[in-house]
MIROLUM-202144 format. One line per 4 residues: number of its first residue (from 1); their letters; for each residue x, y, z of C-alpha. Coordinates in Angstrom, 3 decimals. Layout:
<markes>
NUM) a) X/Y/Z; ... .
</markes>
This chain:
<markes>
1) mavl) 96.009/4.223/112.856; 97.931/6.945/112.341; 98.284/7.838/108.491; 100.547/10.501/107.937 .
5) fgdt) 101.235/12.255/104.072; 104.581/13.948/103.313; 103.259/16.063/100.749; 99.773/15.496/99.519 .
9) sgsl) 97.087/12.720/99.861; 96.308/13.107/96.399; 99.127/13.396/93.324; 102.312/15.125/92.488 .
13) tgrq) 101.761/16.405/88.724; 103.839/18.940/86.392; 107.103/19.622/87.595; 106.195/19.777/91.188 .
17) hgaa) 108.613/18.595/93.587; 108.449/16.493/97.038; 110.131/17.949/100.089; 112.636/16.130/102.154 .
21) qtlv) 110.417/15.023/104.951; 110.810/12.857/108.069; 107.443/11.191/109.338; 107.411/8.939/112.117 .
25) gsdp) 104.556/6.533/113.117; 104.247/5.403/116.753; 100.625/3.575/116.661; 100.443/0.089/116.686 .
29) tntl) 99.238/0.431/112.666; 101.182/3.148/110.837; 100.109/3.926/107.029; 102.965/6.450/106.004 .
33) fgda) 103.192/8.131/102.193; 106.531/9.960/101.910; 105.382/12.527/99.199; 101.883/11.601/97.495 .
37) gvdl) 99.224/9.396/98.510; 98.176/8.765/94.844; 100.679/8.774/92.142; 103.970/10.642/91.106 .
41) lgra) 103.006/11.869/87.308; 104.818/14.010/84.529; 108.348/15.473/85.897; 107.222/15.326/89.170 .
45) iggn) 110.409/14.426/92.016; 109.752/12.872/95.014; 112.069/14.342/97.827; 115.167/12.180/100.535 .
49) dtll) 112.253/11.292/102.709; 112.690/9.473/106.160; 110.015/7.213/107.171; 109.895/5.165/110.792 .
53) tsgs) 107.548/3.317/112.124; 107.179/1.158/115.252; 104.272/-1.085/114.589; 102.366/-2.724/111.465 .
57) gslf) 100.765/-1.311/108.306; 102.341/0.581/105.164; 105.146/2.721/104.110; 105.663/4.204/100.650 .
61) gdag) 108.857/6.279/100.213; 106.810/8.381/97.499; 103.601/7.239/95.805; 100.743/4.986/97.349 .
65) gnis) 99.868/4.262/93.877; 101.885/4.383/90.195; 104.909/6.058/89.423; 104.947/7.425/85.704 .
69) hhar) 105.820/9.259/82.448; 109.393/11.007/83.380; 108.766/10.796/87.301; 111.303/10.542/89.363 .
73) ggsd) 111.293/8.536/92.976; 113.487/10.469/96.042; 116.292/8.516/97.588; 114.105/7.316/100.578 .
77) tlsa) 115.209/5.579/104.025; 111.937/3.381/105.403; 113.009/2.269/108.955; 111.101/-0.276/110.904 .
81) qlpa) 112.089/-0.497/114.963; 109.582/-2.788/116.352; 109.563/-3.644/120.037; 108.578/-7.059/121.249 .
85) saii) 105.418/-5.810/122.147; 104.239/-4.281/119.034; 104.077/-8.589/118.055; 101.249/-10.201/119.992 .
89) pget) 102.127/-14.037/120.223; 99.085/-16.004/118.461; 97.974/-12.695/116.095; 99.799/-12.358/112.118 .
93) fsld) 102.127/-9.590/112.265; 102.212/-7.531/109.046; 104.006/-4.602/107.824; 105.217/-3.669/104.000 .
97) mygd) 107.410/-0.992/102.812; 107.478/0.141/99.423; 111.082/2.024/98.577; 109.309/3.887/95.874 .
101) aggn) 105.588/2.874/94.396; 103.086/0.650/96.288; 101.747/0.050/92.782; 103.569/0.303/89.661 .
105) isdw) 106.635/2.146/87.489; 106.125/2.639/84.290; 107.453/4.892/80.832; 110.345/6.365/81.367 .
109) aiag) 109.978/6.844/85.292; 113.530/6.191/87.584; 113.172/4.776/90.765; 115.298/6.287/93.730 .
113) ndmf) 118.028/4.638/95.503; 116.501/3.787/98.722; 117.724/2.628/101.960; 115.599/-0.150/104.396 .
117) nlel) 116.973/-0.386/107.975; 114.383/-3.377/109.689; 115.117/-4.488/113.295; 112.527/-7.131/115.025 .
121) plaf) 112.303/-8.705/118.172; 115.109/-10.975/118.313; 112.197/-13.586/120.114; 110.459/-16.394/118.893 .
125) tpga) 107.228/-14.330/116.941; 105.321/-17.042/114.583; 103.161/-15.609/112.362; 105.477/-11.927/112.007 .
129) rvna) 105.876/-10.874/108.345; 107.593/-8.295/105.975; 107.246/-7.146/102.883; 110.182/-4.822/101.657 .
133) ygda) 109.826/-3.576/97.489; 113.159/-1.665/96.823; 110.975/-0.218/93.809; 107.675/-0.915/93.056 .
137) geil) 105.089/-3.315/94.967; 103.693/-4.282/91.107; 105.117/-4.508/87.679; 108.152/-2.260/86.278 .
141) sgqs) 107.432/-1.980/82.501; 108.679/0.773/79.837; 111.709/1.743/79.877; 111.705/2.276/83.786 .
145) kggd) 114.492/1.726/85.834; 114.670/0.264/89.357; 117.093/2.462/92.074; 120.471/0.973/93.784 .
149) dnfg) 118.484/0.114/97.444; 119.501/-1.532/100.144; 117.989/-3.565/102.746; 119.660/-4.275/106.260 .
153) vtag) 117.892/-6.981/108.508; 117.942/-7.869/111.963; 115.495/-10.461/112.794; 114.044/-12.904/115.014 .
157) ghqt) 112.946/-17.187/115.082; 109.947/-18.051/113.218; 109.720/-15.301/111.420; 109.558/-14.569/107.430 .
161) itvy) 111.454/-11.494/105.780; 110.776/-11.319/101.478; 112.497/-8.758/99.521; 111.892/-7.623/96.438 .
165) gdag) 114.940/-5.654/94.652; 112.743/-3.682/92.156; 109.167/-5.167/91.341; 106.657/-7.179/93.494 .
169) gnli) 105.549/-8.925/90.119; 107.002/-8.719/86.630; 109.725/-6.571/84.654; 108.690/-6.212/81.564 .
173) ncav) 109.303/-3.890/77.867; 112.740/-2.730/78.456; 112.658/-2.003/82.150; 116.181/-2.182/83.880 .
177) ggnd) 116.244/-3.616/87.748; 118.785/-1.416/90.060; 122.260/-2.856/91.430; 120.332/-3.807/94.970 .
181) tfvg) 122.345/-5.056/98.246; 120.718/-6.910/101.245; 122.252/-8.024/104.495; 120.534/-10.038/107.227 .
185) higp) 120.741/-11.686/110.345; 117.952/-13.857/111.218; 116.661/-16.484/114.117; 116.122/-20.154/113.987 .
189) dgsf) 113.272/-21.357/111.750; 113.481/-17.963/110.521; 113.153/-17.682/106.855; 114.219/-14.769/104.133 .
193) vfyg) 113.151/-14.838/100.479; 114.881/-12.358/98.122; 113.791/-11.781/94.745; 117.068/-9.729/93.218 .
197) dagg) 114.771/-7.881/90.484; 110.814/-9.104/90.385; 108.351/-11.667/92.135; 107.324/-12.560/88.352 .
201) gllg) 109.235/-12.627/85.506; 111.771/-10.932/83.483; 110.088/-10.600/80.041; 111.103/-8.592/76.547 .
205) htrg) 114.266/-6.730/76.537; 114.403/-6.400/80.437; 117.916/-6.555/82.341; 118.157/-7.675/85.946 .
209) gnds) 120.319/-5.764/88.056; 123.344/-7.003/89.856; 122.094/-7.923/93.503; 124.072/-8.647/96.410 .
213) ftas) 122.427/-11.609/99.026; 124.584/-11.959/102.501; 122.909/-13.784/105.509; 123.457/-15.692/108.664 .
217) gsey) 121.721/-17.185/111.424; 121.657/-20.226/112.955; 118.625/-22.928/111.755; 117.306/-20.356/109.073 .
221) nnyl) 115.836/-20.302/105.764; 117.217/-18.532/102.266; 114.776/-18.627/99.334; 117.247/-16.787/96.546 .
225) ygda) 116.105/-15.240/93.283; 119.036/-13.891/91.133; 116.590/-12.385/89.046; 113.236/-13.116/88.667 .
229) ggdm) 110.428/-15.720/90.710; 109.313/-16.598/87.635; 110.542/-17.137/84.136; 112.821/-15.214/81.580 .
233) agha) 111.966/-15.588/78.735; 112.214/-12.651/75.317; 115.750/-11.446/75.368; 115.506/-10.898/78.864 .
237) aggn) 118.803/-10.890/80.528; 119.583/-11.595/84.145; 122.620/-9.892/86.185; 125.431/-10.492/88.204 .
241) dsfa) 124.205/-11.607/91.092; 126.257/-12.611/94.254; 124.879/-14.759/97.269; 126.652/-15.308/100.487 .
245) vsgi) 125.566/-17.230/103.509; 126.834/-18.554/107.023; 125.830/-19.927/110.198; 124.520/-23.645/111.299 .
249) npfn) 122.608/-25.877/109.142; 120.431/-23.079/107.142; 118.572/-24.557/104.158; 119.600/-23.223/101.222 .
253) fvfg) 117.656/-22.821/97.905; 119.710/-20.306/95.834; 118.499/-19.983/91.911; 121.132/-17.437/90.039 .
257) daga) 118.795/-16.389/87.547; 115.080/-17.691/87.654; 113.080/-19.398/90.033; 111.409/-21.544/86.776 .
261) nmsa) 112.207/-21.494/83.050; 113.937/-19.440/80.572; 113.271/-19.564/77.196; 112.992/-17.447/74.013 .
265) saag) 116.728/-15.967/73.938; 117.004/-15.264/77.370; 120.539/-15.039/78.955; 121.441/-15.997/82.856 .
269) gndr) 124.056/-13.130/84.459; 127.189/-14.878/85.401; 126.482/-16.029/89.532; 128.153/-16.715/92.208 .
273) fdds) 127.110/-18.697/95.581; 129.384/-18.395/98.434; 128.842/-20.884/101.396; 130.592/-21.229/104.266 .
277) sdat) 128.125/-22.150/106.753; 128.066/-26.189/108.592; 126.059/-28.915/108.934; 124.375/-28.653/105.358 .
281) ladr) 122.359/-31.430/104.003; 123.206/-32.068/100.348; 119.000/-32.076/99.452; 118.697/-28.698/101.125 .
285) nvfs) 121.548/-26.937/100.172; 121.163/-26.540/96.410; 122.144/-24.124/93.774; 120.798/-24.013/90.553 .
289) gdag) 123.133/-21.447/88.702; 120.281/-19.936/86.192; 116.694/-21.870/86.097; 114.974/-23.741/88.815 .
293) gnls) 112.955/-25.289/85.991; 113.990/-25.364/82.151; 116.244/-24.022/79.808; 114.669/-23.979/76.164 .
297) gsah) 114.559/-22.416/72.738; 118.395/-20.085/72.382; 118.502/-19.806/75.981; 121.875/-19.364/77.173 .
301) ggdd) 122.997/-19.929/81.120; 125.576/-18.151/82.828; 129.021/-18.409/83.890; 128.326/-19.545/87.415 .
305) tfnk) 130.455/-20.632/90.110; 129.059/-22.220/93.694; 132.043/-22.191/96.325; 131.757/-24.438/99.869 .
309) tglg) 133.871/-23.911/102.388; 131.751/-25.358/105.675; 131.008/-28.852/106.518; 128.413/-30.275/104.610 .
313) gstf) 126.772/-31.526/101.508; 125.587/-29.250/97.985; 123.695/-30.350/94.976; 124.907/-28.091/92.248 .
317) ygda) 123.011/-27.592/88.736; 125.551/-25.279/86.740; 122.241/-24.353/84.253; 118.858/-25.983/85.116 .
321) agdm) 117.265/-28.066/87.560; 115.468/-29.322/84.699; 115.933/-29.949/81.037; 117.942/-28.139/78.274 .
325) sgra) 116.435/-28.248/74.813; 115.962/-26.574/71.183; 119.276/-24.915/70.833; 119.637/-24.028/74.676 .
329) nggn) 123.674/-23.617/75.869; 125.013/-24.127/79.460; 127.502/-21.559/80.775; 131.009/-22.917/81.624 .
333) dtfq) 130.457/-23.212/85.705; 132.399/-23.963/88.921; 131.678/-25.933/91.572; 134.715/-26.387/94.150 .
337) asgt) 134.443/-27.252/97.791; 136.792/-26.919/100.624; 135.141/-27.952/103.524; 135.228/-31.347/105.655 .
341) qnqn) 133.288/-34.325/104.883; 131.045/-33.116/101.637; 128.797/-34.782/100.002; 128.045/-33.146/97.114 .
345) lfyg) 125.647/-34.360/93.826; 126.800/-31.801/90.722; 125.527/-31.618/87.541; 127.742/-29.460/85.217 .
349) dagg) 124.456/-28.154/82.913; 121.090/-30.205/83.856; 119.932/-32.104/86.377; 117.294/-33.679/84.288 .
353) nmgd) 117.634/-34.230/80.154; 119.809/-32.508/77.486; 117.752/-32.763/74.227; 117.469/-31.677/70.862 .
357) qavg) 120.372/-29.559/69.623; 121.393/-28.252/73.225; 124.715/-27.674/73.843; 126.669/-28.045/77.751 .
361) gdds) 128.986/-25.717/79.248; 132.750/-26.307/79.971; 132.344/-27.121/83.285; 134.682/-27.706/86.488 .
365) ylgg) 134.046/-29.737/89.546; 136.625/-29.588/92.566; 135.270/-32.226/94.900; 137.275/-30.971/98.218 .
369) nvfs) 137.637/-33.409/100.981; 135.595/-36.379/101.154; 134.604/-39.198/103.742; 134.545/-42.651/103.866 .
373) qlin) 130.658/-43.108/104.363; 129.625/-40.414/101.989; 129.594/-40.368/98.100; 130.125/-37.925/95.855 .
377) qayg) 128.584/-37.592/92.437; 129.790/-35.364/89.543; 128.094/-35.194/86.059; 129.836/-33.402/83.514 .
381) dast) 126.511/-32.571/81.738; 123.101/-33.760/82.642; 121.453/-36.706/84.336; 120.867/-37.809/80.396 .
385) msgr) 121.562/-36.977/76.952; 119.829/-37.258/73.868; 118.662/-36.101/70.466; 121.682/-34.410/68.951 .
389) algg) 122.790/-32.691/72.452; 126.194/-32.058/72.602; 127.953/-32.404/75.965; 130.470/-29.447/76.870 .
393) ndtl) 134.601/-30.119/77.653; 134.587/-30.641/81.613; 137.340/-30.872/84.054; 136.015/-32.928/87.550 .
397) vggn) 138.281/-33.650/90.221; 137.664/-36.443/92.958; 137.568/-36.152/96.144; 140.671/-36.632/98.918 .
401) dpyp) 140.691/-38.904/101.891; 143.856/-39.252/103.335; 142.455/-42.654/104.607; 140.150/-43.744/101.715 .
405) raad) 138.385/-47.169/101.739; 139.206/-50.743/100.629; 139.542/-51.124/97.109; 136.180/-51.434/94.671 .
409) syet) 134.413/-49.156/97.260; 134.130/-45.894/96.151; 134.022/-41.961/97.485; 133.348/-40.181/94.461 .
413) ilvg) 131.762/-40.881/91.090; 132.947/-39.278/88.546; 130.968/-38.974/84.907; 132.056/-36.704/82.361 .
417) daqs) 128.882/-36.395/80.265; 125.579/-38.262/81.916; 123.934/-40.832/82.946; 122.883/-42.312/79.902 .
421) msdy) 123.490/-40.964/76.141; 120.955/-41.958/73.369; 120.093/-40.938/69.839; 122.781/-38.770/68.241 .
425) argg) 123.988/-37.490/71.456; 127.593/-36.855/71.501; 129.851/-36.461/74.512; 132.863/-33.314/75.012 .
429) ndkl) 136.460/-33.982/75.716; 136.521/-33.963/79.299; 139.313/-34.351/81.903; 138.536/-36.492/84.977 .
433) vsgt) 141.390/-35.844/87.549; 141.984/-38.739/90.643; 142.045/-37.636/93.983; 143.525/-39.177/96.932 .
437) gndn) 139.967/-40.904/97.650; 138.500/-44.205/95.653; 137.563/-42.519/92.567; 134.807/-44.995/90.191 .
441) iwgd) 135.253/-42.892/86.476; 133.343/-42.922/83.462; 134.824/-40.835/80.872; 131.263/-40.370/78.641 .
445) aqmm) 128.111/-42.530/80.143; 127.082/-45.002/82.433; 124.833/-46.506/79.573; 125.359/-45.771/76.065 .
449) lgfa) 122.198/-46.755/73.533; 121.677/-46.181/69.868; 124.126/-43.741/67.843; 125.156/-42.105/71.062 .
453) qggn) 128.987/-41.128/70.475; 131.730/-40.248/73.538; 134.451/-37.985/73.377; 137.817/-37.832/73.867 .
457) dtfv) 138.675/-37.782/77.354; 141.961/-37.935/79.478; 142.133/-39.665/82.817; 144.859/-37.853/84.747 .
461) fdfd) 146.261/-39.786/88.141; 148.844/-38.681/90.747; 150.178/-39.801/93.608; 148.401/-41.232/96.757 .
465) nghd) 145.520/-41.930/94.020; 144.327/-44.561/96.209; 142.098/-47.536/94.491; 139.994/-46.187/91.572 .
469) kved) 138.372/-47.720/88.240; 137.967/-46.592/84.633; 134.695/-47.998/83.641; 134.939/-47.176/79.772 .
473) fgqg) 138.131/-46.787/78.406; 138.043/-45.971/74.239; 140.842/-46.826/72.134; 139.169/-45.609/68.767 .
477) lsnr) 137.413/-48.883/68.403; 133.771/-47.841/69.326; 131.673/-45.634/70.221; 133.738/-44.396/73.457 .
481) gadh) 136.198/-42.420/71.423; 140.345/-42.354/72.234; 140.912/-41.825/75.349; 144.173/-40.996/77.496 .
485) idvs) 145.732/-42.058/80.728; 147.785/-39.264/82.206; 150.669/-40.460/84.039; 152.677/-37.189/83.314 .
489) algi) 152.188/-36.248/87.819; 153.879/-38.952/88.437; 157.007/-38.490/86.737; 156.919/-42.094/84.369 .
493) edfs) 158.282/-41.494/81.033; 157.878/-44.492/79.399; 155.409/-47.507/78.847; 158.210/-50.232/80.083 .
497) dlsi) 158.178/-48.035/83.709; 154.513/-48.996/84.266; 152.995/-52.045/86.583; 150.280/-53.331/83.796 .
501) spfd) 148.296/-56.847/84.818; 147.329/-58.810/82.254; 144.143/-57.708/80.164; 141.389/-60.212/80.809 .
505) pvth) 139.320/-61.146/77.615; 136.299/-61.784/79.553; 136.227/-58.702/81.905; 138.185/-56.511/79.268 .
509) estv) 139.698/-55.579/83.098; 143.872/-54.588/83.777; 145.304/-53.201/86.688; 147.926/-50.150/86.539 .
513) tfsp) 149.502/-49.821/90.038; 151.332/-46.724/90.848; 152.662/-47.696/94.272; 151.539/-49.837/97.066 .
517) gndv) 147.762/-48.971/98.006; 147.566/-46.734/94.599; 146.331/-48.394/91.365; 143.465/-48.422/88.897 .
521) vvls) 141.766/-50.798/87.295; 141.005/-50.060/83.465; 138.037/-51.373/81.493; 139.132/-51.244/78.074 .
525) eqtl) 138.379/-52.679/74.860; 141.919/-54.489/74.601; 145.016/-54.496/75.984; 146.790/-51.160/77.059 .
529) rped) 149.055/-50.111/74.561; 151.612/-47.385/74.861; 149.605/-44.837/72.594; 146.821/-45.000/75.077 .
533) fifa) 148.949/-42.873/77.617; 150.831/-39.158/78.147; 153.954/-40.140/79.842; 156.076/-37.321/81.397 .
537) psqy) 159.119/-35.504/79.155; 161.871/-37.620/79.329; 165.028/-36.120/80.874; 166.710/-36.393/77.045 .
541) dllt) 163.821/-34.520/75.688; 164.320/-31.932/78.468; 168.162/-31.331/77.426; 167.750/-31.168/73.798 .
</markes>
């Protein structure tokens, strides 16, 4: 076992500077310290070191312990080039890489901008685990700052690579994470676990960096946390993070900011997930725009985007996979699918309940291409709404299918607010746009309870809309709001140009036929009237 120290086995203190060292560990197990075996203290500065191992063990870019006071880490390069012989089948292989400190970074200390290069055998090697910490193995505290670190990884099957952009533990006080970048490729059944800033929580007045993650592979797993693996609380703010994945049938579980809850006055960043992978399943391709748990207190979600261009299904929770309560606010989130045969599940704000005085954002859903055997579901705000929750003004666009099903069978369910609304919850003024597939459309909620009030929604139709149904058309006579049917894209200028079947007083249904094979059944409170429609401007109006 090789143990090498670049400058000292003790600590660098005062104004001591570490030299730029190159340390090479060629034993089966190596422990390399770029500068100090213990701490960097005072105004000590670590050197720009190069550490290379071909075995297991630990690499410390600057200090094996802590970096504190006004000390600064160097901009180090940590590399692992592991031959197949380094990993023995059936035995656990472990390598830990620390860009700056194995312990904490505190006070006014600043981490360096480190580079990590990791090359593992491409063969199947169960039990191989590598942990890379961009700055600190434990906590960033005080007014310390993480560096802008870069991680490049090539790994094989059944291997697990865990990356902490800044800290393995929490960011507390006024610590700031760096802008970290990860690019990796991994083999079948391998896993990437990425924490953009902290493996624990972001607390106090901490700020996450603007981190970037890009991965490719086949049959692999991604567990990605833009800022914190745990909670965000206090006045913590997430960074504007981006995630991009490609390949065949990965399992993607992505959390834009926090893997757990966001509370108090925590704020999510504006995060983006670009998924071009194929053959994904909706329950295994999940993006929570801000929190994997709940949003509470005065927490605010960011404006997040999920762009799905590959084949398969997706689930998107715009802000929280759980509940929103207190005075939490959802961001203005966007889901867009453009692949083939999508099966999507969308909640613009919360996958659970929006209660108390929570407010939904103005979210958008674009359903892409749908398949006749798959059902897509989009809810503008939440699964349920209660208390005095307020839905956002959402835009939901149904999917396209050149060969839609027969009438009374649907490929997309569009719901402006929630499955159910109760108490004094209020729906937003939503826009629901029919695609070329068959759409089952609800402006407010599939079930209205208590004193819940729907919004003033607009149902939009174009050519080749298929066979659609509007389930809750409000005409200002109840708690459904005053809704409108927009036929302007069809060039219809007047009520007399519409083909409407007689109103059925028992079912409250009538059918508006636009062309053969293209119609919408409307469940309304009374007979449809001219004021229920938005028409195209007449030629006379255009001339005058």
